[in-house]
Rosetta silent file (secondary structure, phi, psi, omega in degrees, C-alpha in Angstrom):
SEQUENCE: MPYVDRQNRICGFLDIEENENSGKFLRRYFILDTREDNLVWYMDNPQNLPSGSPPVGAIKLTYISKVSDATKLRPKAEFCFVMNAGMRKYFLQANDQQDLVEWVNVLNKAIKITVPKQSDLLCQPDNPNRQVENPGGKKQVSYRTEIVGGVPIITPTQKEELNECGEGGDRNYLKRSQSHLPYFTAKPPPDNAVIKAGYCVKQGAVMKNWKRRYFQLDENTIGYFKSEQEKEPLRIIPLKEVHKVQECKQSDIMMRDNLFEIVTTSRTFYVQADSPEDMHSWIKAISGAIVAQRGPGRSAASVCV
SCORE:     score description
SCORE:     0.000 S_00000001
   1 L     0.000  145.495  173.752   15.734  -16.665   -1.590 S_00000001
   2 L   -64.957  145.642 -179.570   12.483  -17.920   -0.014 S_00000001
   3 E  -140.382  165.328 -179.343   11.986  -16.508    3.460 S_00000001
   4 E   -96.668  123.680 -179.793    9.563  -16.857    6.383 S_00000001
   5 L   -86.648 -176.350 -175.253    7.230  -13.877    6.834 S_00000001
   6 L   -68.337  -13.577  176.211    5.621  -12.643   10.052 S_00000001
   7 L   -98.701   12.849  177.652    2.745  -15.114    9.565 S_00000001
   8 L    64.083   35.375  176.618    5.220  -18.024    9.415 S_00000001
   9 L  -110.327  149.122  176.773    4.657  -18.619    5.696 S_00000001
  10 E   -82.807  126.814 -174.666    7.345  -19.307    3.092 S_00000001
  11 E  -134.422  161.865  174.315    7.430  -16.418    0.598 S_00000001
  12 E   158.884  167.904  179.562    9.424  -15.113   -2.330 S_00000001
  13 E   -89.292  138.795  172.871    9.503  -14.153   -6.004 S_00000001
  14 E  -142.647  163.188  171.330    9.571  -16.749   -8.780 S_00000001
  15 E  -104.803  134.530 -177.019    8.782  -16.736  -12.495 S_00000001
  16 E  -126.303  141.560  172.686    5.995  -19.095  -13.559 S_00000001
  17 L   -86.790   89.520 -173.636    4.808  -20.378  -16.923 S_00000001
  18 L   -68.154  -35.728  175.429    1.135  -19.762  -16.179 S_00000001
  19 L   -99.112  117.331 -172.661   -0.025  -20.996  -19.593 S_00000001
  20 L   -56.306  133.410  177.933    1.266  -24.499  -20.127 S_00000001
  21 L    63.852   17.039  178.781    3.889  -24.891  -22.914 S_00000001
  22 L   -79.653  -25.686 -177.319    3.731  -21.184  -23.745 S_00000001
  23 L    77.340    1.559 -178.358    7.407  -20.633  -22.937 S_00000001
  24 L  -103.923  115.779 -179.556    6.450  -17.263  -21.408 S_00000001
  25 L  -101.720  134.701 -178.387    7.457  -16.844  -17.776 S_00000001
  26 E  -118.762  142.138 -178.275    5.907  -14.084  -15.653 S_00000001
  27 E   -74.619  126.302 -178.940    7.201  -12.659  -12.384 S_00000001
  28 E  -139.130  156.784  177.380    4.972  -13.550   -9.441 S_00000001
  29 E  -103.559  119.967 -174.209    5.125  -13.433   -5.643 S_00000001
  30 E  -102.380  142.681  174.570    4.533  -16.864   -4.095 S_00000001
  31 E  -128.710  118.469  176.930    3.227  -17.704   -0.633 S_00000001
  32 E  -100.098  110.792 -175.594    3.472  -21.281    0.637 S_00000001
  33 E  -117.295   99.785 -177.238    1.022  -21.668    3.517 S_00000001
  34 L   -71.545  -26.818  178.741    1.095  -25.158    5.030 S_00000001
  35 L   -68.479  -35.453  177.522   -1.599  -24.279    7.587 S_00000001
  36 L   -91.890   -2.858  177.014   -4.031  -23.441    4.790 S_00000001
  37 L    60.516   43.044  178.150   -2.669  -26.314    2.665 S_00000001
  38 E  -151.601  162.328  173.096   -2.077  -24.195   -0.434 S_00000001
  39 E  -120.297  119.710 -178.821    0.410  -22.420   -2.651 S_00000001
  40 E  -122.357  154.430  176.714   -0.803  -19.073   -3.990 S_00000001
  41 E  -136.427  143.627 -175.348    0.805  -16.477   -6.215 S_00000001
  42 E  -119.999  165.253  175.056    0.174  -12.757   -6.653 S_00000001
  43 L   -61.392  -32.123  179.822    1.162  -10.068   -9.138 S_00000001
  44 L  -157.643  175.555  173.574    3.423   -8.646   -6.417 S_00000001
  45 L   -53.061  124.915 -178.154    3.953   -8.862   -2.665 S_00000001
  46 H   -54.843  -23.700  176.482    0.407   -8.320   -1.278 S_00000001
  47 H   -63.813  -22.481 -177.814    1.879   -5.647    1.017 S_00000001
  48 H  -100.532   -0.981 -178.298    2.457   -3.579   -2.135 S_00000001
  49 L  -102.871  161.278  174.642   -0.976   -4.193   -3.696 S_00000001
  50 L   -56.188  144.276 -177.912   -4.326   -2.520   -2.948 S_00000001
  51 L   -55.017  130.492  178.706   -5.965   -3.972    0.139 S_00000001
  52 L    87.168    5.555  179.383   -7.922   -7.124   -0.648 S_00000001
  53 L   -61.817  131.244 -176.667   -6.234   -7.831   -3.987 S_00000001
  54 L   -81.577  161.065  173.389   -6.819  -11.501   -4.860 S_00000001
  55 L   -69.622  157.768  176.799   -4.116  -13.974   -5.945 S_00000001
  56 L   -91.895   -9.017  177.495   -3.735  -14.665   -9.656 S_00000001
  57 E  -165.217  154.399  179.256   -3.352  -18.384   -9.046 S_00000001
  58 E  -157.328  149.519  177.150   -3.611  -21.033   -6.332 S_00000001
  59 E  -148.807  137.797  178.123   -3.191  -24.765   -5.957 S_00000001
  60 E   -70.820  139.582 -179.642   -3.805  -27.125   -3.054 S_00000001
  61 H   -64.252  -26.712 -178.857   -0.657  -28.833   -1.747 S_00000001
  62 H   -65.656  -19.510 -179.075   -2.511  -32.156   -1.751 S_00000001
  63 H   -91.660   -8.337  179.385   -2.548  -32.078   -5.570 S_00000001
  64 L   -90.098  119.979 -175.882    1.224  -31.622   -5.914 S_00000001
  65 L   -95.667  -29.205 -175.821    2.899  -35.017   -6.183 S_00000001
  66 E  -162.917  144.319  174.994    6.530  -34.035   -6.821 S_00000001
  67 E  -127.563  128.513 -174.719    8.792  -31.001   -7.229 S_00000001
  68 E  -150.775  163.429  176.768   12.132  -31.426   -9.002 S_00000001
  69 E   -61.791  135.277 -176.986   14.907  -29.736  -10.963 S_00000001
  70 L  -124.919   23.475 -177.856   13.863  -29.181  -14.605 S_00000001
  71 L   -64.020  -29.475  177.551   17.029  -27.757  -16.143 S_00000001
  72 L   -79.126  -31.205  178.794   17.271  -30.762  -18.475 S_00000001
  73 L   -74.270  -35.231  179.387   13.587  -30.551  -19.436 S_00000001
  74 L  -127.709   74.446 -175.600   13.822  -26.827  -20.171 S_00000001
  75 L   -61.830  -24.380 -179.602   17.492  -26.144  -21.026 S_00000001
  76 L   -84.412  -12.561  179.727   16.690  -22.617  -22.268 S_00000001
  77 L   -98.954  109.415 -175.012   14.963  -21.669  -19.006 S_00000001
  78 L   -69.999  138.383  177.665   17.629  -20.817  -16.460 S_00000001
  79 L    53.025   49.012 -174.253   17.288  -22.209  -12.902 S_00000001
  80 E   -95.817  140.114  171.104   14.067  -23.986  -13.826 S_00000001
  81 E  -136.357  166.724 -172.491   12.147  -26.489  -11.706 S_00000001
  82 E  -130.224  140.560  172.407    8.829  -28.264  -12.162 S_00000001
  83 E  -107.781  123.708  176.476    5.805  -29.034   -9.975 S_00000001
  84 E   -92.626  119.927 -179.905    3.839  -32.129  -10.963 S_00000001
  85 E  -132.868   94.881 -175.982    0.141  -31.718  -10.184 S_00000001
  86 L    64.599 -126.127  178.971   -1.969  -34.488  -11.684 S_00000001
  87 L   -88.427   -2.522 -176.330   -1.685  -34.272  -15.497 S_00000001
  88 E  -103.961  139.056  173.654   -0.339  -30.700  -15.350 S_00000001
  89 E  -113.044  124.914  176.717    3.286  -29.664  -14.995 S_00000001
  90 E  -100.481  116.593  178.076    4.026  -26.179  -13.639 S_00000001
  91 E   -96.330  132.317 -178.700    7.418  -24.869  -14.730 S_00000001
  92 E  -131.738  154.525  177.521    8.983  -22.160  -12.581 S_00000001
  93 E  -117.793  130.111  175.386   12.238  -20.212  -12.628 S_00000001
  94 L   -90.299  174.378 -178.694   14.228  -19.340   -9.524 S_00000001
  95 L   -78.866  -31.674  178.504   16.627  -16.410   -9.199 S_00000001
  96 L  -159.488 -178.257 -175.099   19.751  -18.559   -8.931 S_00000001
  97 H   -64.875  -40.660  178.925   20.852  -22.128   -8.206 S_00000001
  98 H   -64.266  -40.797  177.416   20.626  -21.761   -4.422 S_00000001
  99 H   -60.929  -42.208  178.527   17.140  -20.288   -4.753 S_00000001
 100 H   -59.451  -50.693 -177.544   16.128  -23.249   -6.935 S_00000001
 101 H   -60.466  -42.574 -177.571   17.419  -25.820   -4.423 S_00000001
 102 H   -67.824  -40.670  178.221   15.724  -24.108   -1.478 S_00000001
 103 H   -65.218  -43.294  178.556   12.333  -23.817   -3.209 S_00000001
 104 H   -59.995  -42.740 -178.356   12.433  -27.467   -4.313 S_00000001
 105 H   -66.034  -47.282 -176.372   13.287  -28.538   -0.761 S_00000001
 106 H   -68.790  -35.285  178.861   10.605  -26.475    1.015 S_00000001
 107 H   -69.310  -43.069  178.239    7.909  -27.482   -1.473 S_00000001
 108 H   -64.414  -37.229  177.040    8.754  -31.191   -1.249 S_00000001
 109 H   -65.377  -39.825 -178.863    8.785  -30.946    2.541 S_00000001
 110 H   -65.148  -41.614 -177.227    5.401  -29.224    2.507 S_00000001
 111 H   -76.949  -21.623  177.539    3.716  -31.844    0.330 S_00000001
 112 H   -74.049  -36.731 -176.331    5.183  -34.705    2.365 S_00000001
 113 H   -88.606   -1.776 -179.506    3.745  -33.496    5.653 S_00000001
 114 L   -85.325  126.577  176.982    0.340  -32.672    4.165 S_00000001
 115 L   -96.567  119.700 -179.484   -2.381  -35.207    4.902 S_00000001
 116 L   -60.776  132.987  176.422   -5.050  -35.256    2.168 S_00000001
 117 L   -91.260  149.167 -178.604   -8.486  -34.412    3.468 S_00000001
 118 H   -60.652  -36.828 -177.978  -11.510  -36.321    2.210 S_00000001
 119 H   -67.630  -26.866 -179.314  -13.177  -33.060    1.187 S_00000001
 120 H   -71.179  -22.276 -175.421  -10.170  -32.126   -0.984 S_00000001
 121 H   -87.234   -6.306 -177.744  -10.642  -35.221   -3.107 S_00000001
 122 L   -96.484  131.230  176.993  -14.226  -34.357   -4.064 S_00000001
 123 L   -99.070  153.297  179.964  -14.893  -32.229   -7.162 S_00000001
 124 L  -126.623   75.739 -176.324  -18.005  -30.075   -7.583 S_00000001
 125 L   -65.478  -22.034 -178.105  -18.593  -29.728  -11.355 S_00000001
 126 L   -81.436   -7.852 -179.082  -22.139  -28.416  -10.840 S_00000001
 127 L  -133.565   71.698 -174.440  -20.882  -25.420   -8.913 S_00000001
 128 L   -68.902  -24.405 -179.102  -17.872  -24.010  -10.794 S_00000001
 129 E  -108.854  138.461  178.256  -18.092  -20.584   -9.155 S_00000001
 130 E  -142.181  152.732  177.856  -17.839  -19.973   -5.454 S_00000001
 131 E   -93.521  134.531  175.708  -17.581  -16.963   -3.164 S_00000001
 132 E   -91.844  121.122 -177.140  -14.611  -16.710   -0.844 S_00000001
 133 L   -72.827  143.439  178.786  -15.739  -15.498    2.555 S_00000001
 134 L  -130.994   97.580 -173.800  -13.896  -12.577    4.069 S_00000001
 135 L   -66.797  -15.137 -177.869  -14.688  -12.173    7.774 S_00000001
 136 L   -77.899    0.318  178.342  -12.851   -8.828    7.928 S_00000001
 137 L    84.764    6.997  179.267  -15.681   -7.086    6.089 S_00000001
 138 L   -79.455  169.175 -178.699  -13.650   -6.489    2.920 S_00000001
 139 L   -60.669  130.579  179.068  -15.036   -6.835   -0.551 S_00000001
 140 L   -73.432  147.972 -177.187  -15.750  -10.448   -1.451 S_00000001
 141 E  -117.941  132.384  178.894  -13.911  -11.909   -4.428 S_00000001
 142 E   -86.214  134.623  179.360  -15.400  -14.397   -6.857 S_00000001
 143 E  -120.265  155.128  177.871  -13.256  -17.408   -7.800 S_00000001
 144 E  -120.294  132.457  177.113  -13.552  -19.973  -10.561 S_00000001
 145 E  -103.659  122.360  179.042  -12.590  -23.634  -10.166 S_00000001
 146 E  -118.948  145.550  175.808  -11.372  -25.365  -13.349 S_00000001
 147 E   -97.096  107.994 -179.276  -10.344  -28.975  -13.837 S_00000001
 148 E  -115.170  113.230 -179.600   -7.032  -28.943  -15.733 S_00000001
 149 L    60.975   30.870  179.624   -5.493  -32.342  -16.378 S_00000001
 150 L    84.871    4.811 -177.449   -7.571  -33.825  -13.592 S_00000001
 151 E  -116.611  127.014  175.873   -6.451  -31.160  -11.098 S_00000001
 152 E   -70.252  124.649  178.533   -8.794  -28.483   -9.665 S_00000001
 153 E  -116.440  128.117 -177.345   -7.209  -25.048  -10.220 S_00000001
 154 E  -100.679  124.843  177.562   -8.609  -22.003   -8.387 S_00000001
 155 E  -137.737  147.264  178.362   -8.381  -18.605  -10.112 S_00000001
 156 E   -71.794  145.698  179.514  -10.133  -15.272   -9.467 S_00000001
 157 L   -90.702  -11.083  178.795  -12.798  -14.242  -11.969 S_00000001
 158 L  -100.477  144.611  177.722  -12.157  -10.546  -11.424 S_00000001
 159 L   -73.421  142.174 -179.809   -9.180   -8.730  -12.899 S_00000001
 160 L   -80.600  124.238 -179.626   -6.704   -7.468  -10.379 S_00000001
 161 L   -88.672   81.004 -173.353   -6.587   -3.686  -10.314 S_00000001
 162 H   -66.206  -29.165 -168.610   -2.877   -3.466   -9.738 S_00000001
 163 H   -97.329   16.592 -179.760   -2.538    0.221  -10.496 S_00000001
 164 H   -57.332  -39.006 -176.702   -5.030    1.630   -7.970 S_00000001
 165 H  -115.487   15.053 -178.838   -2.205    3.014   -5.876 S_00000001
 166 L  -136.225 -173.521 -179.700    0.569    3.112   -8.482 S_00000001
 167 L   -80.090  152.345 -178.363    1.376    4.419  -11.917 S_00000001
 168 L   -73.928  -17.241 -174.184   -0.424    3.034  -14.942 S_00000001
 169 L   -98.577   12.480 -174.918    2.743    2.378  -16.886 S_00000001
 170 L  -105.061   20.166 -173.383    4.435    0.025  -14.424 S_00000001
 171 H   -67.666  -23.028 -175.041    2.574   -3.180  -15.233 S_00000001
 172 H   -93.142    5.176 -173.762    5.599   -4.853  -16.776 S_00000001
 173 H   -70.990  -15.033 -177.486    7.963   -4.386  -13.848 S_00000001
 174 H   -87.404   -5.029  179.850    7.269   -7.869  -12.540 S_00000001
 175 L   -72.160  157.808 -176.345    8.580   -9.616  -15.645 S_00000001
 176 H   -61.606  -27.755 -179.842   11.946  -11.323  -15.436 S_00000001
 177 H   -62.660  -21.594  178.722   13.467   -8.760  -17.760 S_00000001
 178 H  -118.202   29.488  179.046   13.087   -6.252  -14.930 S_00000001
 179 L   -65.509  159.950  176.140   13.875   -8.590  -12.063 S_00000001
 180 L   -75.647   -3.829  174.777   15.891   -7.428   -9.085 S_00000001
 181 L  -124.326  145.778   -6.748   18.487  -10.011  -10.171 S_00000001
 182 L   -73.936  171.066 -173.544   21.134   -9.839  -11.438 S_00000001
 183 L   -76.430  -32.234 -170.124   22.342   -6.648   -9.808 S_00000001
 184 L   -98.861   52.618 -178.492   24.522   -5.276  -12.600 S_00000001
 185 L   -98.026  -22.084 -176.878   21.923   -4.881  -15.336 S_00000001
 186 L   -77.203  154.259  176.570   21.617   -1.105  -15.426 S_00000001
 187 L   -76.504  121.658 -177.567   23.789    1.033  -17.645 S_00000001
 188 L   -71.977  150.012  174.253   26.393    2.676  -15.421 S_00000001
 189 L   -64.910  156.715 -173.327   26.933    6.419  -15.585 S_00000001
 190 L   -63.767  -29.774 -174.148   30.078    7.373  -17.488 S_00000001
 191 L  -100.022  -25.391 -175.806   31.992    8.645  -14.438 S_00000001
 192 L  -118.818  131.101  179.269   30.809    6.399  -11.605 S_00000001
 193 L   -78.522  139.494  178.121   30.864    2.607  -11.562 S_00000001
 194 E   -74.890  126.779  178.647   27.658    0.876  -10.440 S_00000001
 195 E   -90.822  -42.049 -179.078   28.197   -1.004   -7.191 S_00000001
 196 E  -156.653  144.507  177.982   24.716   -2.512   -6.851 S_00000001
 197 E  -148.753  149.651  177.829   21.367   -2.160   -8.611 S_00000001
 198 E   165.891  171.662 -177.784   17.952   -3.766   -8.309 S_00000001
 199 E   -84.799  135.848  171.368   14.276   -3.354   -7.502 S_00000001
 200 E  -139.303  173.165  176.665   13.036   -2.425   -4.019 S_00000001
 201 E  -114.113  131.948 -178.445    9.851   -0.853   -2.670 S_00000001
 202 E  -123.939  154.354  177.862   10.051    2.587   -1.039 S_00000001
 203 E   -88.070  136.393  178.136    7.650    4.727    0.937 S_00000001
 204 L   -69.427  155.200 -176.994    6.605    8.057   -0.554 S_00000001
 205 L   -75.567  -36.892 -174.164    7.503   11.282    1.278 S_00000001
 206 L  -102.956  -56.707 -175.391    4.043   12.880    1.166 S_00000001
 207 L   -76.118  -18.482 -178.799    1.371   10.268    0.398 S_00000001
 208 L    62.150   20.419  174.330    3.176    7.549    2.426 S_00000001
 209 L   -88.341  165.422 -174.619    2.209    4.974   -0.191 S_00000001
 210 E  -110.269  129.133 -178.719    4.639    2.263   -1.277 S_00000001
 211 E  -131.985  145.148  179.810    5.940    2.032   -4.843 S_00000001
 212 E   -81.083  129.281 -177.825    8.370   -0.300   -6.553 S_00000001
 213 E  -134.532  155.670  177.725   11.455    1.486   -7.802 S_00000001
 214 E   -95.972  114.339 -177.198   14.726    0.556   -9.468 S_00000001
 215 E   -96.192  146.097  179.231   17.613    1.513   -7.169 S_00000001
 216 E  -141.315  123.437  179.986   21.175    2.090   -8.292 S_00000001
 217 E  -108.577  126.942  172.425   24.180    2.601   -6.015 S_00000001
 218 E  -122.704 -164.659 -173.011   27.447    4.022   -7.316 S_00000001
 219 L   -68.647  -21.407 -174.323   30.555    5.433   -5.663 S_00000001
 220 L  -124.778  -17.757 -173.006   28.933    8.748   -4.761 S_00000001
 221 E  -143.660  162.494  165.949   25.144    8.436   -4.875 S_00000001
 222 E  -117.418  121.791  177.889   22.049    6.299   -4.443 S_00000001
 223 E  -120.058  151.288  173.175   19.507    6.941   -7.183 S_00000001
 224 E  -130.971  143.373 -172.681   16.106    5.447   -7.815 S_00000001
 225 E  -119.620  160.940  176.425   14.239    5.244  -11.105 S_00000001
 226 L   -64.871  -36.820  177.010   10.664    4.531  -12.147 S_00000001
 227 L  -155.552  172.988 -178.972   11.904    1.421  -13.948 S_00000001
 228 L   -64.368  -27.185 -176.106   15.090   -0.225  -15.147 S_00000001
 229 L   -82.766  -16.221 -178.016   14.653    1.283  -18.620 S_00000001
 230 L   -70.207  140.590  179.337   14.491    4.905  -17.423 S_00000001
 231 L   -93.003  -30.677 -178.522   17.620    7.000  -17.976 S_00000001
 232 L  -100.306  124.472  179.452   16.748    9.868  -15.642 S_00000001
 233 L   -70.472  152.273  173.800   16.396    9.060  -11.916 S_00000001
 234 L   -72.167  -30.962  178.964   13.412   10.268   -9.918 S_00000001
 235 E  -160.148  148.630  174.913   15.813   11.272   -7.169 S_00000001
 236 E  -121.917  129.878  177.572   19.511   11.118   -6.317 S_00000001
 237 E  -108.118  110.890  177.111   20.736   10.823   -2.723 S_00000001
 238 E   -65.406  134.774 -179.354   24.371   11.916   -2.298 S_00000001
 239 H   -63.133  -26.427 -179.487   26.234    9.476   -0.052 S_00000001
 240 H   -67.345  -16.971  178.244   27.829   12.408    1.754 S_00000001
 241 H   -93.468   -6.732 -177.876   24.348   13.237    3.130 S_00000001
 242 E   -85.150  120.203  178.639   23.711    9.705    4.453 S_00000001
 243 E   -82.829  -41.626  179.320   24.315    9.467    8.206 S_00000001
 244 E  -161.949  158.058  174.057   23.548    5.766    8.535 S_00000001
 245 E  -133.452  130.794 -173.023   21.839    2.812    6.871 S_00000001
 246 E  -158.785  164.943  173.613   20.377    0.034    9.000 S_00000001
 247 E   -63.762  136.025 -174.181   17.584   -2.497    9.407 S_00000001
 248 L   -72.555  127.891 -179.516   14.437   -0.578   10.300 S_00000001
 249 L   -79.913   -9.362 -179.741   13.484   -0.820   13.955 S_00000001
 250 L  -103.509   17.724 -175.769    9.879    0.116   13.105 S_00000001
 251 H   -60.939  -34.053  178.819    9.286   -2.775   10.682 S_00000001
 252 H   -69.812  -38.476  178.789    6.721   -4.359   13.024 S_00000001
 253 H   -66.783  -40.240 -179.456    4.810   -1.083   13.361 S_00000001
 254 H   -81.104   -8.495 -179.574    4.842   -0.588    9.577 S_00000001
 255 L    57.708   46.658 -178.533    3.947   -4.274    9.011 S_00000001
 256 L  -128.474  128.916  172.978    6.750   -4.642    6.461 S_00000001
 257 L   -82.779  153.939  171.862    9.215   -7.506    6.107 S_00000001
 258 L    57.152   41.832 -174.873   12.840   -6.885    5.026 S_00000001
 259 E   -98.516  131.022  173.206   12.622   -3.163    5.770 S_00000001
 260 E  -130.566  166.255 -176.143   15.695   -0.956    6.086 S_00000001
 261 E  -128.499  141.372  175.474   16.194    2.782    6.428 S_00000001
 262 E  -111.430  108.827 -174.977   18.555    5.280    4.850 S_00000001
 263 E   -94.687  118.188  179.448   18.927    8.198    7.243 S_00000001
 264 E  -115.759 -179.905 -179.235   19.992   11.463    5.595 S_00000001
 265 L   -60.140  -39.402 -172.660   20.320   15.076    6.707 S_00000001
 266 L  -105.687  -16.644 -171.597   16.821   15.996    5.557 S_00000001
 267 L  -163.184  153.104  171.310   14.851   12.745    5.524 S_00000001
 268 E  -105.181  121.038  179.527   14.729    9.072    6.431 S_00000001
 269 E   -93.307  125.960  176.992   14.028    6.825    3.434 S_00000001
 270 E  -100.668  121.828 -173.216   12.190    3.567    4.222 S_00000001
 271 E  -128.173  133.482  179.714   13.029    0.836    1.711 S_00000001
 272 E  -110.850  122.735  176.482   11.715   -2.742    1.525 S_00000001
 273 L   -89.145  169.190 -176.311   13.808   -5.457   -0.124 S_00000001
 274 L   -81.977  -13.457 -179.230   12.407   -8.682   -1.571 S_00000001
 275 L  -157.259  162.307  176.040   14.166  -10.960    0.934 S_00000001
 276 H   -59.513  -38.792  179.462   16.238  -10.781    4.135 S_00000001
 277 H   -63.088  -41.461 -179.773   19.371  -11.582    2.124 S_00000001
 278 H   -66.698  -38.538  178.365   18.679   -8.759   -0.295 S_00000001
 279 H   -61.037  -49.709 -179.199   18.055   -6.339    2.579 S_00000001
 280 H   -66.176  -31.800  177.626   21.369   -7.156    4.266 S_00000001
 281 H   -64.851  -42.021  177.864   23.129   -6.995    0.894 S_00000001
 282 H   -64.912  -44.429  179.709   21.853   -3.445    0.323 S_00000001
 283 H   -59.806  -44.947 -179.239   22.847   -2.341    3.836 S_00000001
 284 H   -65.634  -42.466 -177.796   26.331   -3.784    3.398 S_00000001
 285 H   -66.848  -44.341 -178.389   26.796   -2.289   -0.084 S_00000001
 286 H   -67.580  -45.749 -179.911   25.620    1.214    0.879 S_00000001
 287 H   -64.437  -36.332  177.346   27.593    1.352    4.128 S_00000001
 288 H   -65.394  -38.776  178.990   30.667    0.046    2.290 S_00000001
 289 H   -66.752  -37.367  178.630   30.334    2.727   -0.373 S_00000001
 290 H   -66.217  -42.962  178.532   30.062    5.418    2.297 S_00000001
 291 H   -61.690  -43.679 -179.705   33.180    4.125    4.058 S_00000001
 292 H   -63.815  -36.981 -178.773   35.101    4.041    0.765 S_00000001
 293 H   -71.341  -36.791 -174.050   34.033    7.598   -0.052 S_00000001
 294 H   -91.064   -2.602  174.371   34.937    9.043    3.338 S_00000001
 295 L    99.465  166.937 -175.066   38.289    7.324    3.612 S_00000001
 296 L   -66.824  -14.712 -179.407   39.846    4.554    5.711 S_00000001
 297 L   -73.294  -11.474 -176.930   39.375    6.466    8.957 S_00000001
 298 L  -105.274  124.659 -179.133   35.637    5.714    8.918 S_00000001
 299 L   -90.192  156.738  179.302   34.533    2.190    9.896 S_00000001
 300 H   -64.905  -29.997 -178.575   31.497    0.401    8.518 S_00000001
 301 H   -64.830  -27.843 -179.760   30.126    0.023   12.059 S_00000001
 302 H   -77.097  -15.400  178.689   29.782    3.795   12.349 S_00000001
 303 L   -99.549  -47.327 -179.369   27.552    3.843    9.270 S_00000001
 304 L   -98.603  104.942 -175.597   25.581    0.621    9.657 S_00000001
 305 L   -99.354    0.000    0.000   24.228    0.588   13.189 S_00000001
């Protein structure tokens, strides 16, 4: 579901057909910023990317005329909606029907309250490349402005170095095939039924960097894998070692939205979900599994504080 981040922007994951009529949808993290009058999308949540990583796409809200359900236009694309921007149609896929409705509503509300500025209506064909200023002293990023169907589209001219702080083989984790939805996509172990599974971001024990991992909860353990396709987990946390699971009280200090913690005998695991709903779903599922394992005498409140 789209959610409001600490900067009061609407954020969330969607799949977008970046190349028109290609039929290929790619997983992207969207930020709707009405104060800056734009919609931008990144390879992943910028909190998980190297500092200063540029967006892979952006469009001014003033150029979006209408956002609507597109399930009839693209019957093979599940939970699909379309943004009309001049002569170009952007097709996007939500995670479910509720996600679709909420994104359509927030986008239509954003474009209704946006007043077009005179400067936004002027094109500059003689200056296709421009530098984006960065007052924080970070590396400047070059952008290219293209006119597609009569609409100026802003894209970075430099390739995003996604793997600076991650593994080189994880570039495909953002595709819909490895989405955090639906939950029951992983192959369950033969003896334990999978209760919940999906992608989250966790903090490393030594380097303290954040990496996207595929988590899987069963009746006795929480395991996390490098990707959904991996058969062997990177680590297994026995539920009997988990003292409590709760929303992280240090989320503001860590500058992380949707952060929860799994407190065990030897370590506290910090895990970031993709939305507030997903975070609370994980907390509820893990605490419920612990209660079920330890018997009816243990209440969920004693696990989830």
